LUMRO-22007 format. One line per 5 residues: number of its first residue (from 1); their letters; for each residue x, y, z of C-alpha. Coordinates in nm, 4 decimals. Layout:
<mitis>
NUM	A	X/Y/Z  ...
</mitis>
This chain:
<mitis>
1	XXXXX	5.2118/0.1297/20.2595  5.3492/0.3153/20.5681  5.5337/-0.0024/20.6682  5.6849/-0.0393/20.3219  5.8094/0.3256/20.3120
6	XXXXX	5.9641/0.2982/20.6561  6.1306/-0.0328/20.5768  6.2816/0.1128/20.2590  6.4474/0.3816/20.4677  6.6240/0.1131/20.6782
11	XXXXX	6.7610/-0.1028/20.3979  7.1068/-0.1062/20.5482  7.0047/-0.2260/20.8942  6.8519/-0.5715/20.8998  6.7771/-0.5642/21.2762
16	XXXXX	6.5720/-0.2460/21.2403  6.3993/-0.3863/20.9337  6.2775/-0.6812/21.1351  6.1536/-0.4731/21.4299  5.9645/-0.2275/21.2092
21	XXXXX	5.8150/-0.5093/21.0016  5.6629/-0.6797/21.3056  5.5378/-0.3467/21.4417  5.3633/-0.2849/21.1114  5.2136/-0.6340/21.1013
26	XXXXX	5.0991/-0.6047/21.4666  4.9271/-0.2740/21.3957  4.7386/-0.4214/21.1003  4.6335/-0.7313/21.2998  4.5138/-0.5123/21.5883
31	XXXXX	4.3062/-0.3027/21.3508  4.1461/-0.6142/21.2026  4.0727/-0.7510/21.5477  3.8911/-0.4345/21.6524  3.6847/-0.4160/21.3379
36	XXXXX	3.5911/-0.7830/21.2995  3.5700/-0.9073/21.6569  3.3925/-0.6080/21.8046  3.0503/-0.7193/21.6660  3.1051/-1.0584/21.8365
41	XXXXX	3.1437/-0.8876/22.1729  2.8223/-0.6959/22.1045  2.6326/-1.0279/22.0685  2.7435/-1.1795/22.3923  2.7403/-0.9000/22.6505
46	XXXXX	2.4430/-1.0504/22.8383  2.2094/-0.7480/22.8254  1.8844/-0.7266/22.6294  1.8454/-0.3541/22.5600  2.1865/-0.2078/22.4880
51	XXXXX	2.3363/0.1215/22.3799  2.6853/0.0415/22.2525  2.9282/0.3361/22.2578  3.2784/0.3671/22.1227  3.5379/0.4168/22.3955
56	XXXXX	3.5985/0.7721/22.2664  3.2289/0.8579/22.2568  3.1033/1.0620/22.5554  2.7350/1.0447/22.6418  2.5824/1.3894/22.6902
61	XXXXX	2.2423/1.2678/22.8014  2.1080/0.9661/22.9914  2.0316/0.7060/22.7234  1.7600/0.5477/22.9366  1.5549/0.8550/22.8837
66	XXXXX	1.6892/0.9946/22.5578  1.6971/0.6663/22.3604  1.5270/0.3705/22.5250  1.2178/0.5712/22.6267  1.1854/0.7238/22.2763
71	XXXXX	0.9161/0.6437/22.0272  1.1869/0.5592/21.7758  1.3227/0.2761/21.9900  0.9777/0.1509/22.0834  0.8744/0.1439/21.7156
76	XXXXX	1.1588/-0.0714/21.5807  1.3847/-0.1938/21.8613  1.6967/-0.0478/21.6955  1.8180/0.3059/21.6537  2.0999/0.3934/21.4180
81	XXXXX	2.2761/0.7257/21.3598  2.3845/0.9038/21.0400  2.7337/0.9570/20.9114  2.8529/1.2604/20.7125  2.8667/1.0873/20.3724
86	XXXXX	2.6341/1.0000/20.0907  2.5692/0.6257/20.0342  2.7988/0.4474/19.7939  2.6935/0.0838/19.8048  2.7465/-0.1370/19.5009
91	XXXXX	2.4348/-0.2155/19.2908  2.5277/-0.5873/19.3069  2.4686/-0.5833/19.6817  2.0933/-0.5607/19.6311  2.0673/-0.8993/19.4677
96	XXXXX	2.3244/-1.0582/19.7008  2.1398/-0.9496/20.0148  1.7897/-0.9758/19.8648  1.6844/-0.6144/19.9179  1.5129/-0.3980/19.6621
101	XXXXX	1.6543/-0.0576/19.5677  1.3450/0.1127/19.7162  1.4114/-0.0640/20.0517  1.7886/-0.0129/20.0635  1.9199/0.1855/20.3634
106	XXXXX	1.9022/0.5602/20.3124  2.2148/0.7585/20.3782  2.5216/0.6280/20.5566  2.5501/0.5208/20.9131  2.7948/0.5784/21.1988
111	XXXXX	2.8472/0.3022/21.4483  3.0058/0.4982/21.7290  2.6775/0.4402/21.9015  2.4051/0.1815/21.8367  2.0919/0.1136/22.0364
116	XXXXX	1.9249/-0.2253/22.0038  1.6818/-0.4609/22.1718  1.8563/-0.7914/22.1111  1.5360/-0.9922/22.1823  1.3877/-0.8306/21.8730
121	XXXXX	1.6973/-0.8138/21.6527  1.8962/-1.1280/21.7394  1.8651/-1.2450/21.3776  1.9762/-0.9039/21.2499  2.2876/-0.9136/21.4726
126	XXXXX	2.3762/-1.2647/21.3565  2.3644/-1.1516/20.9926  2.5726/-0.8488/21.0825  2.8219/-1.0811/21.2428  2.8390/-1.2839/20.9218
131	XXXXX	2.8943/-0.9685/20.7167  3.1829/-0.8724/20.9435  3.3381/-1.2189/20.9372  3.3254/-1.1914/20.5557  3.4397/-0.8306/20.5600
136	XXXXX	3.6731/-0.8715/20.2594  3.3566/-0.9241/20.0496  3.0968/-0.7044/20.2123  3.2851/-0.3927/20.3251  3.3738/-0.2909/19.9643
141	XXXXX	3.0172/-0.3739/19.8500  2.8621/-0.1590/20.1233  3.0958/0.1341/20.1169  3.3026/0.2487/19.8210  3.3779/0.6024/19.9343
146	XXXXX	3.4384/0.7012/20.2974  3.4304/0.5137/20.6294  3.4650/0.1540/20.5223  3.4145/-0.0777/20.8184  3.1453/-0.2408/21.0263
151	XXXXX	2.9118/0.0599/21.0301  2.7027/-0.0330/20.7238  2.6694/-0.4008/20.8148  2.4019/-0.3297/21.0757  2.1405/-0.1550/20.8590
156	XXXXX	2.1970/-0.3956/20.5721  2.1597/-0.6860/20.8124  1.8256/-0.5534/20.9366  1.7048/-0.5092/20.5793  1.8242/-0.8609/20.4859
161	XXXXX	1.6060/-1.0273/20.7495  1.3051/-0.8111/20.6513  1.2892/-0.5899/20.9619  1.3169/-0.2170/21.0153  1.5243/0.0165/21.2228
166	XXXXX	1.4832/0.3831/21.3255  1.7196/0.6292/21.1651  1.7883/0.9507/21.3616  1.6864/1.2402/21.1376  1.9115/1.5060/21.2886
171	XXXXX	2.2235/1.5463/21.0695  2.5528/1.4587/21.2242  2.7076/1.7739/21.3839  3.0616/1.8888/21.4376  3.2177/2.0528/21.7451
176	XXXXX	3.5692/2.1838/21.7648  3.7792/2.4942/21.8058  3.7317/2.8436/21.6721  3.9756/3.1361/21.6293  4.2968/2.9701/21.7515
181	XXXXX	4.1654/2.7621/22.0350  3.8404/2.9173/22.1494  3.5992/2.6278/22.1980  3.3176/2.6521/21.9420  2.9610/2.5612/22.0011
186	XXXXX	2.7991/2.2657/21.8360  2.7813/2.3403/21.4672  2.5487/2.1350/21.2392  2.7369/1.9576/20.9636  2.5375/2.1505/20.6995
191	XXXXX	2.6748/2.4843/20.8305  3.0408/2.3876/20.8594  3.1168/2.4401/20.4906  3.0088/2.8040/20.5182  3.2686/2.8800/20.7858
196	XXXXX	3.6230/2.9869/20.6990  3.8888/2.7245/20.7844  4.0603/2.9849/20.9980  3.7445/3.0294/21.2019  3.6388/2.6708/21.2789
201	XXXXX	3.8172/2.3368/21.2958  3.6009/2.0365/21.3750  3.7574/1.7619/21.5864  3.4447/1.6014/21.7415  3.1458/1.4287/21.5843
206	XXXXX	2.8188/1.5218/21.7558  2.5219/1.2838/21.7349  2.1711/1.3685/21.8451  1.8933/1.1812/22.0276  1.5680/1.1029/21.8463
211	XXXXX	1.4225/1.4206/22.0029  1.7016/1.6227/21.8343  1.8893/1.7009/22.1631  2.2683/1.6461/22.1613  2.3321/1.2866/22.2775
216	XXXXX	2.7017/1.1983/22.2215  3.0376/1.3541/22.1292  3.2892/1.1289/21.9584  3.6544/1.1748/21.8564  3.6941/1.2505/21.4900
221	XXXX	4.0423/1.4084/21.4716  4.3755/1.3829/21.6542  4.3312/1.7111/21.8442  4.0317/1.5866/22.0469
</mitis>
């Protein structure tokens, strides 16, 4: 849509139309590469126990202690983190994946960080890879509201192969600026709605370790 609007503004200049067209196409292709091929890189990185982090996600604690030594990781071999939103998967997904409504993933997930023992969840990761390769089908089935992408493919893949994962119970937090630039403390997502917009502006998603201590801070707005 952005490419179309810009091209329309340059109707009288064919050279500029061509340049802007290819820039728009390149941006779309780069986005698809990052979404679809990233899970492939996760499969083949050569490590067994892995905490994958987005490049804009800053670890606040040593994951060896905060995640891999936790009961949550030992119990299931995979730890996933919550997103802000309520689930919005399509009912048809249950029969397609072979999961009952009672066993469907609770909440939504955020894949800026993902901890997994690949020796225990190799089959889950292969199914997640399939979901991402068929993203035109599965992304809309898994998310019909906010945050469409690879993030819901991991919990649904685990459920599809009949395994379990550990879901961090601490709600996603928000950090940002307060009162025209004063750095705010970490504010739980549930409390943000009670603050005046002029008082707090979130720009960073904060995720917590299984023991509820802050674990990672990830970019969620331009003014990071």
